[in-house]
C-alpha positions, 0 to 999 in steps of 0.5 A: 662506360665500362663495365665487367657485366656485360656480355662476354666481359667485354666493355658496354659497346657503342662503336661498330667494332665493339658491337662485332666483338660481342657476336659469336662467329659461326660457320655455315654448319652451325648456322644451319644446325642452330635454324633446324634447331628452331624450327624443330623445338617449336614445331614438335610442341604442335602435337600436343596442342593437336591432341588435346583439340582433336580429343576434346580433352585434357585426361592425364595432364598436370597444371602444374607441370604447364604452370611450371613450364612457363615459369621454367621457359620464360624465365630462361628466355629473360636470362638470355635476353638480357645477357645477350641484349648488346647482341640485340643492339648490334643488329642495328650497327652491323645489321641482321645478317651478322648478328642473327646467327648470334641470337638464333639460341635466342629465337629458340627459347622464346619459341619454346615458350611461345608454343608452350603457353597455349596449351594451359589455355587450351587445358582451361577450355577444355578441362570442363568437359572432363569435369562433364564426365566424371560428373556423369560418370558418378566417379567419386572423384568429381570434388577433387577434379573440380578442386584441382580446376579451381587451382588450375585458373588460379595458377595461371592468373599467377602465371600471367601476373609473372610474366608481366611483372618480369616484362615491366622489370626488365624493361626498366632495365635494359633502358637508360634509367639502368642500363644493359650492362649494369651491376644491377642489370647481370644480377637480375638475367643471371637469376632468371637462369637460376630460377628457370634452372631452380625450376626445371628441377621440379618442373617434370615432377607433378607430371610424372607423379600423375603419370605414375598415379593414373597409369596412363597416357592420357591427353599427353603426347608421346610423339612430342616428347619423342621429338623434344628428347633427342631435340633438347640433347642436341639443344645442350650441345648447341647451347654450350659448344656453338653458341656459347651461353652462359652456364646459367642458360644451359644448366636448365637445359640439361636437368629438362632434358633428364626429365624428358626421357624418365617421362617418355619412357613412362608413357611408353610403358603404360601406353604398351601395358593398356594396349595389351588389356584392351586386347585381353578384353576383346579376346575373353570375358571376366567371367572365362578369366582367372582371378589370381593377382597377375591375371587379365582380369586383376589387370583390368580391375585395376586399370578401371580403379585407377581411371574410369573417366579414361575406361568410360570413354572407350566402350573398346575396352568393355569386354564383349559380354558386357557390351551383349549385356548393356545392349540386351539391356537398351532393347529390353528397356526399349520394347518395355517402353513399346509395350506400355505406349501400346497399352496406353493406346488400347487403353485410350481407345477402350475408354473413349468406346466405354464412354460413346456406348453409354451415351447411346443407352442414354439417348436410347431411352430418352 
């Protein structure tokens, strides 16, 4: 069946030569670059998993960023899967060694989504821990934090429904019911790429906004973005010039790369800023600092107001005087409890002795 909507504008492949014609020829260096990008893209996300599990906290993470990220990554993967499906079919005809290099970009796209999806699950698991800390700190942000968590659960259900629906549609399109090289299949695959690009424009906006609002890194991994930033540029080069992907595929990666570097710059800035504040807190107490807008004292007050949960979780950020006062208060309370216990023992002993004395007097009168 002839069609101009199949990959590379070729006909629907049926013979060995036709399947070979839809594959991309690569040299050893280009294949090695694709393998490195595949491994790097997947393992660059692992530091984020580790940080969440280690801290048992998701402070600073935006559920909208995770929701939109999954939509973007999965739509990009489906775009590649549909448009490159004849190359997938070629594996059963010409062998994996011949078709494998052409599918490296597809493996990369799937791997990024596969490793990113668990971050949302970890968010739902550990967010209740942060809610407990906010409640213990008697913060006025408790109601908004609980509302945000409910929205996170709702959007996760929407995400699962989206993924399930797209998988069902793709299964129908690539089957004999519709066909891989029909106009309908091509439009759907191309639309998934456009959707991925559109979502990319707003994917990082919630996380960038939350980082600016909280003025803190929180549970976000700088290591992950430090790897993904340069990696995204190399991956963009690979998609355009080596793998020769459609513009609907690599445009989303271009938009994502720009926003990754913006967020990375913000995280590094606030990380250094908060470490400087922590050092100043250790060097002097609040009473010894001048009350000016640019003084360390005002920076500390702003720090406490913008993210009290992080401040509460970090005892090292408390000034020495406040730590001493807190220790003194604890010791005083312990002394008071001990004195109260001693008084109770003395009163009990006195009452017992007084009762025994009265009994002896009654017996002596008899």
